[in-house]
VOGU-3710 file (C-alpha; in Angstrom, 3 decimals, decimal comma):
1> mtiehytyri> 0,351/-0,037/0,349  1,156/3,250/-1,469  1,064/5,868/2,112  1,982/8,429/-0,376  -1,565/8,249/-2,470  -3,511/8,781/0,868  -5,087/12,390/1,270  -3,121/14,730/3,970  -4,440/18,090/4,574  -2,166/20,731/7,000
11> twspedgeya> -3,981/23,085/8,334  -2,941/25,796/11,383  -4,650/24,992/14,966  -4,660/28,552/16,659  -5,237/26,835/20,175  -2,763/24,608/19,137  -0,408/26,919/18,296  0,947/24,953/16,046  0,222/22,657/12,608  -2,229/19,999/12,349
21> atclefpsls> -1,737/17,206/9,510  -4,899/14,733/9,210  -5,893/12,293/7,182  -8,832/12,234/5,316  -9,141/8,236/4,879  -7,955/7,604/8,641  -9,948/10,802/10,312  -8,895/9,601/13,288  -4,864/10,272/12,867  -3,757/13,830/13,699
31> wmaedqveal> -0,417/15,276/13,873  0,321/18,288/15,483  3,769/19,972/14,993  5,613/23,530/14,782  6,534/23,129/10,955  4,420/22,411/7,981  6,888/19,533/6,722  7,296/18,304/10,564  3,136/17,728/10,324  3,282/16,222/7,391
41> tglqslvqdv> 5,969/13,473/7,642  4,634/13,050/11,263  1,270/11,450/9,933  2,694/9,960/7,520  4,654/7,732/9,398  1,983/7,228/11,792  -0,058/6,400/8,352  2,926/3,503/7,660  1,927/1,863/11,585  -0,948/1,675/11,007
51> vadmeqnger> -0,992/0,664/7,980  1,556/-2,227/8,382  -0,194/-2,963/12,121  -3,741/-3,640/10,189  -2,199/-5,777/7,614  -0,716/-7,800/10,181  -4,045/-8,180/11,423  -5,959/-9,204/8,558  -8,014/-5,885/8,927  -9,156/-4,173/5,300
61> vpapladqrf> -6,825/-1,398/4,982  -8,620/1,837/3,683  -8,084/1,677/0,239  -6,838/5,545/-1,294  -10,072/8,013/-2,394  -6,652/9,104/-4,620  -6,435/5,169/-6,205  -10,170/4,999/-6,581  -12,874/5,360/-9,528  -15,986/6,667/-9,183
71> sgrfqvrvpp> -18,968/6,035/-11,787  -19,923/9,682/-12,151  -23,080/8,823/-10,431  -25,145/8,195/-7,633  -28,309/8,866/-5,904  -29,433/10,967/-3,524  -33,182/11,499/-1,768  -34,495/14,922/-1,073  -38,070/16,267/-0,124  -40,207/16,031/-2,809
81> elhrqlalea> -40,955/20,112/-2,312  -37,753/19,999/-3,461  -37,144/17,076/-6,283  -41,062/19,181/-7,727  -38,651/22,891/-7,605  -36,126/21,675/-8,928  -38,074/19,639/-11,307  -39,854/23,169/-12,579  -36,471/25,202/-12,599  -35,373/22,193/-15,023
91> aeanmslnrl> -38,477/22,396/-17,274  -37,824/26,408/-17,718  -34,198/26,472/-17,976  -34,832/23,636/-20,983  -32,457/21,268/-19,933  -32,565/17,733/-17,821  -32,435/18,065/-14,197  -29,773/15,768/-13,997  -28,014/18,846/-16,013  -29,746/20,886/-13,682
101> vthkleasg> -28,904/19,818/-10,809  -24,601/19,276/-12,368  -24,930/22,645/-12,253  -25,988/23,037/-8,979  -22,825/20,994/-7,227  -20,309/22,838/-9,167  -21,285/26,479/-8,987  -21,500/25,684/-5,475  -18,075/24,028/-4,785
//
């Protein structure tokens, strides 16, 4: 398993006065350090140890999000009133509901 493919973030923690490194695939892990690089390398070392331990114990190791394939399809449930509102808006814009929702998601990101 290549730990470099995991999704890492380094943010400043004003409460701690240090940088906090986190890993999206391992939400319970973090590493604090005064330097961004030190925070990242510390967390990567911790992730490497956790992955090795999980593999040794036969546990399922999370796959890096970067290595996963996405189909581009997902189903979402919304209240019937919102569904109706979106369908009307799509019809008024002369586009499919899917295209309208995709456009709205892209605009909000």
